[in-house]
N, C-alpha and C positions, 0 to 999 in steps of 0.2 A: 504493500500499499504506500503510496506517495506521502510525504511528510505533509500533514495539514498545515494550512495557513491560518492562524487565528484572525478573525475579524476584530476591528477596533473594540476595545474594552474587554476582550476575551484573552485567555492565557493558554499557552501550548503546555501541556503537562507530560513529562517523560513518566509513563506508567510503570509503577512497580508491582502493583497487584491490581486485578480486575475481579469484581464480584458477579456472582450469578444470581438473579432474582426472577421472580416469576414472569416478568415481562419477556426476559431472555429466552427462557425454555418455551414460553407459550409462542413466541415469535418463531422460533425454530421449528416448532410443531405445526406451523402454518396458521395459527390463530393470533389473537392479540394485535400487534402492529403489522403483522406480515402484509396484510392487504394494502397498507398505507406507505409501504417502502419500496424503493427501486432495487432490484435484484442485480447482481448478486449483493449481499448485505453482510458487512462484518458487524456481528453483535457486540454488545458491552457497553452498558449505560453507567455502571458504577465503577468508580476508579479511585485509586490512591497513588500518589507519586510526588514529584518534584517539579515546581514550575520552571520552565525553560525560558520562555519570552512571553511578553504581553505588551501591546500597544495601547496607550491610554488607559492603562489599569492604576489606580492609586492605592488599592489595599493590598496588593500582592507584589512581591518581588522575585527575580530569578533566584532560586535556591529554596524558596519556601516550601515546606511539605504541605500537602493538601490532600482532601479526599472531597469527592464531589460526585453528582449526578449531572454529567454534561446536558446542555440544552435539549430536554426531552419534549418532543419525539424525534428530533432531528438525530439522524444516525450519527453515533459517537465513535464507534469503531475501537472501543477500548481494548478488544481481543487481538487487534492487529500487531505485528511486529514492526 
């Protein structure tokens, strides 16, 4: 997967761990968000990791450790390498 480019006021997080929650397994089973997403889809909406970059962000800085649920339902791709 190509390196994502954060929009203004978003951060790029180097993922250290990704969680699996009901929306992930339901989407993988063809339910939940499956009908609203473009395929192929890389799952993973729950992440923890370290902030790498962010433009226009005032509350976080590179190197900060974070955990988050990226902008749902937009695909976040936390399972990608």
